[in-house]
NUGU-585113 format. One record per residue (C-alpha): z, x, y. Coordinates in nm, 3 decimals. Each point is the difference from the previous one (the first is absolute). Example, Ala and Ser with C-alpha at 12.3 -4.5 7.8 and 13.67 -1.06 7.14 Angstrom:
residues 2
<r><pz>0.780</pz><px>1.230</px><py>-0.450</py></r>
<r><pz>-0.066</pz><px>0.137</px><py>0.344</py></r>
***
This chain:
residues 92
<r><pz>16.618</pz><px>19.804</px><py>8.322</py></r>
<r><pz>0.271</pz><px>-0.243</px><py>0.116</py></r>
<r><pz>-0.204</pz><px>-0.081</px><py>0.310</py></r>
<r><pz>-0.307</pz><px>-0.076</px><py>-0.210</py></r>
<r><pz>0.198</pz><px>-0.220</px><py>-0.240</py></r>
<r><pz>0.165</pz><px>-0.186</px><py>0.286</py></r>
<r><pz>-0.333</pz><px>-0.053</px><py>0.176</py></r>
<r><pz>-0.165</pz><px>-0.133</px><py>-0.316</py></r>
<r><pz>0.294</pz><px>-0.233</px><py>-0.064</py></r>
<r><pz>-0.021</pz><px>-0.140</px><py>0.354</py></r>
<r><pz>-0.375</pz><px>-0.054</px><py>-0.034</py></r>
<r><pz>0.051</pz><px>-0.182</px><py>-0.329</py></r>
<r><pz>0.265</pz><px>-0.227</px><py>0.152</py></r>
<r><pz>-0.223</pz><px>-0.074</px><py>0.299</py></r>
<r><pz>-0.295</pz><px>-0.087</px><py>-0.226</py></r>
<r><pz>0.211</pz><px>-0.235</px><py>-0.212</py></r>
<r><pz>0.140</pz><px>-0.180</px><py>0.304</py></r>
<r><pz>-0.347</pz><px>-0.050</px><py>0.152</py></r>
<r><pz>-0.132</pz><px>-0.141</px><py>-0.328</py></r>
<r><pz>0.301</pz><px>-0.230</px><py>-0.030</py></r>
<r><pz>-0.062</pz><px>-0.135</px><py>0.351</py></r>
<r><pz>-0.369</pz><px>-0.064</px><py>-0.074</py></r>
<r><pz>0.080</pz><px>-0.176</px><py>-0.329</py></r>
<r><pz>0.192</pz><px>-0.274</px><py>0.177</py></r>
<r><pz>-0.283</pz><px>-0.088</px><py>0.237</py></r>
<r><pz>-0.240</pz><px>-0.283</px><py>-0.081</py></r>
<r><pz>-0.364</pz><px>0.028</px><py>0.091</py></r>
<r><pz>-0.110</pz><px>-0.238</px><py>0.272</py></r>
<r><pz>-0.236</pz><px>-0.266</px><py>-0.134</py></r>
<r><pz>-0.367</pz><px>0.066</px><py>0.066</py></r>
<r><pz>-0.168</pz><px>-0.205</px><py>0.271</py></r>
<r><pz>-0.197</pz><px>-0.284</px><py>-0.169</py></r>
<r><pz>-0.326</pz><px>0.088</px><py>0.178</py></r>
<r><pz>0.039</pz><px>0.365</px><py>-0.104</py></r>
<r><pz>0.069</pz><px>-0.103</px><py>-0.358</py></r>
<r><pz>-0.312</pz><px>-0.215</px><py>-0.019</py></r>
<r><pz>-0.210</pz><px>0.273</px><py>0.161</py></r>
<r><pz>0.133</pz><px>0.260</px><py>-0.244</py></r>
<r><pz>-0.034</pz><px>-0.205</px><py>-0.319</py></r>
<r><pz>-0.316</pz><px>-0.203</px><py>0.081</py></r>
<r><pz>-0.261</pz><px>0.214</px><py>-0.175</py></r>
<r><pz>-0.293</pz><px>-0.246</px><py>0.030</py></r>
<r><pz>0.057</pz><px>-0.066</px><py>0.373</py></r>
<r><pz>0.022</pz><px>-0.380</px><py>-0.018</py></r>
<r><pz>0.327</pz><px>-0.014</px><py>0.196</py></r>
<r><pz>0.205</pz><px>-0.102</px><py>-0.304</py></r>
<r><pz>0.181</pz><px>0.187</px><py>-0.277</py></r>
<r><pz>-0.104</pz><px>-0.126</px><py>-0.342</py></r>
<r><pz>0.236</pz><px>0.015</px><py>-0.294</py></r>
<r><pz>-0.207</pz><px>0.286</px><py>-0.144</py></r>
<r><pz>0.018</pz><px>0.195</px><py>0.327</py></r>
<r><pz>0.376</pz><px>-0.058</px><py>0.020</py></r>
<r><pz>0.058</pz><px>0.111</px><py>-0.360</py></r>
<r><pz>-0.211</pz><px>0.314</px><py>0.056</py></r>
<r><pz>0.241</pz><px>0.127</px><py>0.266</py></r>
<r><pz>0.219</pz><px>0.299</px><py>-0.090</py></r>
<r><pz>0.317</pz><px>-0.204</px><py>0.055</py></r>
<r><pz>-0.117</pz><px>-0.277</px><py>-0.236</py></r>
<r><pz>-0.096</pz><px>0.249</px><py>-0.269</py></r>
<r><pz>0.364</pz><px>0.111</px><py>-0.025</py></r>
<r><pz>0.102</pz><px>-0.342</px><py>-0.139</py></r>
<r><pz>-0.296</pz><px>-0.229</px><py>-0.071</py></r>
<r><pz>0.211</pz><px>-0.295</px><py>-0.118</py></r>
<r><pz>0.212</pz><px>0.007</px><py>0.316</py></r>
<r><pz>-0.315</pz><px>0.034</px><py>0.213</py></r>
<r><pz>-0.158</pz><px>-0.306</px><py>-0.167</py></r>
<r><pz>0.314</pz><px>-0.202</px><py>0.068</py></r>
<r><pz>0.015</pz><px>0.120</px><py>0.360</py></r>
<r><pz>-0.367</pz><px>-0.085</px><py>0.057</py></r>
<r><pz>0.061</pz><px>-0.353</px><py>-0.131</py></r>
<r><pz>0.287</pz><px>-0.051</px><py>0.242</py></r>
<r><pz>-0.196</pz><px>0.135</px><py>0.298</py></r>
<r><pz>-0.317</pz><px>-0.202</px><py>-0.079</py></r>
<r><pz>0.132</pz><px>-0.313</px><py>0.169</py></r>
<r><pz>-0.320</pz><px>-0.205</px><py>-0.026</py></r>
<r><pz>-0.064</pz><px>0.119</px><py>-0.359</py></r>
<r><pz>-0.365</pz><px>0.090</px><py>0.069</py></r>
<r><pz>0.027</pz><px>0.340</px><py>-0.171</py></r>
<r><pz>-0.004</pz><px>0.207</px><py>0.317</py></r>
<r><pz>0.239</pz><px>0.103</px><py>0.277</py></r>
<r><pz>-0.074</pz><px>-0.040</px><py>0.369</py></r>
<r><pz>0.177</pz><px>0.140</px><py>0.305</py></r>
<r><pz>0.144</pz><px>-0.348</px><py>0.060</py></r>
<r><pz>0.150</pz><px>-0.014</px><py>-0.349</py></r>
<r><pz>0.153</pz><px>0.345</px><py>0.042</py></r>
<r><pz>0.146</pz><px>-0.070</px><py>0.345</py></r>
<r><pz>0.364</pz><px>-0.112</px><py>-0.023</py></r>
<r><pz>0.065</pz><px>-0.340</px><py>0.151</py></r>
<r><pz>0.246</pz><px>-0.002</px><py>0.287</py></r>
<r><pz>0.303</pz><px>-0.220</px><py>-0.058</py></r>
<r><pz>0.056</pz><px>-0.280</px><py>0.250</py></r>
<r><pz>0.334</pz><px>0.011</px><py>0.178</py></r>
***
């Protein structure tokens, strides 16, 4: 019985430590071309505001998604292109 209890306690500690390590990690940002390909439902090579807001991530917080779309839509044409989603490299 002691062996079983000790084993279960060790497994619980191991599971908690693994989850704690994963919680601190940030997801790498998605490649802009992949993002457009994934979200572009009509195949025109752009992500419309409607397509963007229909994504699972945007549905979690629609107001935040609307704000984010507005910031990413640099030319304010109502759609996102790979160029708009690609971070600009800073000049040294």
